[in-house]
C-alpha positions in Angstrom: 63.6 112.4 166.2 65.3 113.3 162.9 66.8 116.4 164.3 68.3 114.3 167.2 69.8 111.9 164.7 71.4 114.7 162.7 72.8 116.3 165.8 74.2 113.0 167.0 76.0 112.4 163.7 77.6 115.8 163.9 78.6 115.2 167.5 80.2 111.9 166.6 82.2 113.5 163.8 83.3 116.4 166.1 84.5 113.8 168.6 86.6 112.0 166.1 84.2 109.0 165.8 83.7 109.4 162.0 83.5 105.7 161.2 80.7 105.4 163.7 78.9 108.4 162.2 79.2 107.0 158.7 77.9 103.6 159.9 74.8 105.3 161.4 74.3 107.3 158.2 74.7 104.2 156.0 72.2 102.3 158.1 69.7 105.2 158.2 69.8 105.7 154.4 70.1 102.0 153.5 73.4 102.1 151.7 76.7 100.4 152.2 79.1 102.2 154.5 81.7 104.2 152.5 85.4 103.7 153.2 87.2 106.6 154.8 90.8 107.7 154.1 93.0 110.6 155.2 94.9 112.2 152.4 93.5 113.2 149.0 94.0 110.9 146.0 96.6 111.8 143.4 95.6 114.6 141.1 93.1 116.2 143.4 93.4 119.9 144.2 94.9 120.6 147.6 92.4 123.5 148.0 89.5 121.1 149.0 89.0 119.5 152.4 87.5 116.4 150.9 86.3 114.4 147.9 84.4 111.3 147.2 85.6 108.5 144.8 82.8 106.6 143.2 85.3 104.0 141.9 86.3 102.8 145.3 83.3 104.1 147.4 85.7 106.2 149.5 85.4 109.5 151.3 88.9 111.1 151.3 89.7 114.0 153.6 92.7 116.3 153.2 94.1 115.7 156.7 93.2 114.7 160.3 91.8 118.2 160.9 89.4 117.9 158.0 88.4 114.5 159.4 86.7 116.4 162.3 84.8 118.8 160.0 81.2 117.7 160.0 80.3 119.8 156.9 83.0 118.2 154.8 82.3 114.6 155.9 78.5 115.0 155.4 78.9 116.8 152.1 81.0 113.9 150.8 78.6 111.3 152.3 75.9 113.0 150.2 77.9 112.2 147.1 78.1 108.6 148.3 74.3 108.5 148.7 73.9 109.8 145.1 75.8 106.9 143.7 73.8 104.2 145.5 72.0 101.7 143.2 68.6 103.3 143.9 70.0 106.8 143.9 67.0 108.8 145.1 69.3 111.8 145.8 70.1 114.2 143.1 73.8 115.0 142.6 75.0 118.6 142.7 77.3 120.6 144.9 74.4 122.8 145.9 72.4 119.7 147.1 75.4 118.2 148.9 75.9 121.5 150.7 72.2 121.7 151.7 72.4 118.1 153.0 75.4 118.9 155.2 73.9 122.2 156.4 70.7 120.4 157.6 72.9 118.2 159.9 75.1 121.1 161.1 72.1 123.3 161.8 70.4 120.5 163.8 73.5 120.4 166.0 73.5 124.2 166.3 77.0 124.6 165.1 76.1 127.5 162.7 79.6 129.0 162.2 80.6 125.9 160.2 77.8 126.4 157.7 79.2 127.1 154.2 82.7 125.9 154.8 83.8 123.5 152.1 
C-alpha cells in the first residue's frame, strides 16, 4: 500500500499535478500543505532546482520544468516535514535525498535518482 502511495505521488508530479501531490503528502503526514511557487526567492543560487522557505512554508522551484521533477519536489517537501510542530523527521540534505529516492524508486523512475 505504501509503495502504491509513493508511486501515485510521483505520477501526479510528473503529470503536472503538483498541488494535488502536495495535498496528498500533507494529509498522509499530518502537516499543513506547503505553498508552491515557481521562481526562486531573491538571493538563492540559480544552480539549484528548488528550495524550501520555513518563513512562509513555501516550496520554490526554479522554473516550470523543475516543477515536474519529482525528486526536487519531494526533497523540498521533506524539509517542510522537518519544520512541522511535532518534527519527527530529522533535517539533513542526506535524509531529504533518501526520502525523495524512496518515492522515485517506488515509481520505478530510477534515472532521476540523485538529481538535485
